[in-house]
C-alpha positions as CSV (number, residue, x, y, z in Angstrom):
1,X,19.3,-5.1,-15.7
2,X,15.7,-4.2,-16.4
3,X,13.4,-5.9,-18.9
4,X,9.7,-5.9,-19.7
5,X,9.4,-8.2,-16.7
6,X,10.9,-5.6,-14.3
7,X,14.1,-5.2,-12.3
8,X,16.3,-8.2,-11.4
9,X,16.9,-9.0,-7.8
10,X,19.5,-11.6,-8.8
11,X,21.4,-12.0,-12.0
12,X,23.7,-14.9,-12.8
13,X,26.2,-14.1,-15.5
14,X,28.5,-16.7,-17.1
15,X,28.5,-18.8,-13.8
16,X,30.7,-21.9,-13.8
17,X,31.0,-24.1,-10.8
18,X,33.9,-26.6,-10.3
19,X,34.4,-29.3,-7.8
20,X,38.2,-29.6,-7.8
21,X,39.0,-29.9,-11.6
22,X,35.5,-31.2,-12.5
23,X,33.2,-28.7,-14.2
24,X,29.8,-29.2,-12.7
25,X,27.9,-26.2,-14.1
26,X,29.0,-24.4,-17.3
27,X,28.1,-20.8,-18.3
28,X,24.8,-20.3,-16.6
29,X,23.0,-17.0,-17.3
30,X,19.8,-16.5,-15.4
31,X,18.0,-13.3,-14.5
32,X,15.8,-13.6,-11.4
33,X,13.2,-10.8,-11.3
34,X,12.1,-8.9,-8.3
35,X,8.7,-9.9,-6.9
36,X,8.4,-12.9,-9.2
37,X,8.6,-16.6,-8.4
38,X,11.4,-18.4,-10.1
39,X,11.7,-22.2,-10.2
40,X,14.7,-24.3,-11.3
41,X,13.4,-27.4,-12.9
42,X,15.4,-30.3,-14.4
43,X,16.4,-33.9,-14.1
44,X,18.3,-35.2,-11.2
45,X,22.0,-34.3,-11.4
46,X,21.7,-31.5,-13.9
47,X,23.1,-28.8,-11.5
48,X,20.0,-27.2,-10.0
49,X,21.2,-27.4,-6.4
50,X,24.8,-26.5,-7.4
51,X,23.5,-23.3,-9.0
52,X,21.3,-22.5,-6.0
53,X,24.3,-23.1,-3.6
54,X,26.3,-20.6,-5.7
55,X,23.7,-17.9,-5.1
56,X,23.9,-18.0,-1.3
57,X,27.6,-19.0,-1.2
58,X,26.9,-22.4,0.3
59,X,29.5,-23.9,-2.2
60,X,32.1,-22.0,-0.1
61,X,31.6,-24.7,2.5
62,X,32.4,-27.6,0.1
63,X,36.2,-28.4,-0.1
64,X,37.4,-28.0,-3.6
65,X,34.4,-26.0,-4.8
66,X,35.0,-22.9,-6.9
67,X,32.7,-20.5,-8.6
68,X,33.5,-18.3,-11.6
69,X,31.4,-15.6,-13.2
70,X,29.2,-13.1,-11.5
71,X,26.3,-13.6,-9.1
72,X,24.8,-10.2,-8.8
73,X,22.4,-9.4,-5.9
74,X,20.8,-6.0,-6.5
75,X,23.7,-5.3,-8.8
76,X,26.4,-6.2,-6.3
77,X,28.7,-9.2,-7.1
78,X,28.3,-11.6,-4.2
79,X,31.8,-13.0,-4.9
80,X,33.7,-9.8,-4.4
81,X,36.4,-10.0,-1.7
82,X,34.6,-7.6,0.7
83,X,31.4,-9.6,0.7
84,X,30.7,-11.6,3.9
85,X,29.3,-15.0,2.9
86,X,27.5,-15.3,6.3
87,X,25.6,-12.0,5.6
88,X,24.8,-13.3,2.1
89,X,23.2,-16.5,3.7
90,X,21.2,-14.3,6.1
91,X,19.7,-12.5,3.2
92,X,19.3,-15.3,0.7
93,X,17.8,-18.5,2.0
94,X,16.7,-21.7,0.3
95,X,13.8,-24.0,0.8
96,X,14.8,-27.6,0.1
97,X,12.6,-30.3,-1.3
98,X,12.2,-31.7,2.2
99,X,11.2,-28.7,4.2
100,X,12.4,-28.2,7.8
101,X,10.2,-25.8,9.8
102,X,10.9,-25.1,13.4
103,X,9.1,-27.3,15.9
104,X,6.9,-24.4,16.8
105,X,3.5,-23.0,15.9
106,X,2.8,-21.8,12.4
107,X,2.7,-18.2,13.7
108,X,6.0,-18.6,15.6
109,X,7.7,-20.1,12.5
110,X,6.9,-17.0,10.5
111,X,7.5,-14.5,13.3
112,X,10.9,-16.0,14.1
113,X,12.8,-13.8,11.6
114,X,11.1,-10.5,12.5
115,X,11.7,-11.2,16.2
116,X,15.4,-11.7,15.5
117,X,15.4,-8.3,13.9
118,X,13.9,-6.9,17.1
119,X,10.3,-6.5,16.2
120,X,8.2,-7.2,19.3
121,X,5.0,-5.2,18.8
122,X,2.1,-7.8,18.5
123,X,0.1,-5.9,16.0
124,X,3.2,-5.4,13.7
125,X,4.1,-9.1,14.1
126,X,0.5,-10.1,13.3
127,X,0.5,-8.0,10.1
128,X,3.9,-9.4,9.0
129,X,2.8,-13.0,9.7
130,X,-0.5,-12.6,7.8
131,X,1.2,-10.8,4.9
132,X,3.9,-13.5,4.7
133,X,1.6,-16.4,4.9
134,X,-0.7,-14.9,2.2
135,X,2.3,-14.3,0.0
136,X,3.2,-18.0,0.2
137,X,-0.4,-18.9,-0.7
138,X,-1.0,-20.7,2.6
139,X,-3.3,-18.3,4.4
140,X,-6.7,-19.8,3.4
141,X,-5.5,-23.2,4.6
142,X,-4.2,-22.1,8.0
143,X,-5.7,-18.8,9.0
144,X,-7.9,-20.3,11.7
145,X,-5.2,-22.4,13.2
146,X,-2.0,-20.4,13.5
147,X,-1.3,-22.0,16.9
148,X,-1.0,-25.4,15.3
149,X,2.5,-26.9,15.0
150,X,4.2,-26.2,11.7
151,X,5.3,-29.9,11.8
152,X,1.6,-31.0,11.6
153,X,1.2,-29.5,8.1
154,X,1.5,-31.5,4.9
155,X,4.9,-31.5,3.0
156,X,3.7,-28.9,0.5
157,X,2.3,-26.7,3.2
158,X,5.5,-27.0,5.2
159,X,7.4,-25.8,2.1
160,X,5.1,-22.8,1.8
161,X,5.5,-22.1,5.5
162,X,9.3,-22.1,5.1
163,X,8.9,-19.7,2.2
164,X,6.6,-17.4,4.3
């Protein structure tokens, strides 16, 4: 799907989530556009977390949970039989209200993922870390102190660190 806002990275179509026989989320249709920030805002208990868990298939881990409809990631339905939920979770993460950075430096928190992918070159890691922290709008606050523990940041800064 493409609109004036650009291509979608995620597209939820007629998503319903059940816990046993109880309908928790009914007929959700949400396009999430590539390179845009999307926020789910609503009162407590309205289904925000339930919808988010349907995107990265965390609902699969809840006994009795069932998802109907389509959750398309780059036009591929994440609920097709041949889709590995663990691989989905590797590609689609979530930052919770209470962030949980690693007990490591700011730099190491951001470099963790690229290192897992085998990137070892310091210059490449430095570029990735800077670009990621800038993308999370945290760079101006931490650029001089990347060796500082991620746990020493404020709650909002920790959330942005987890996004980076």
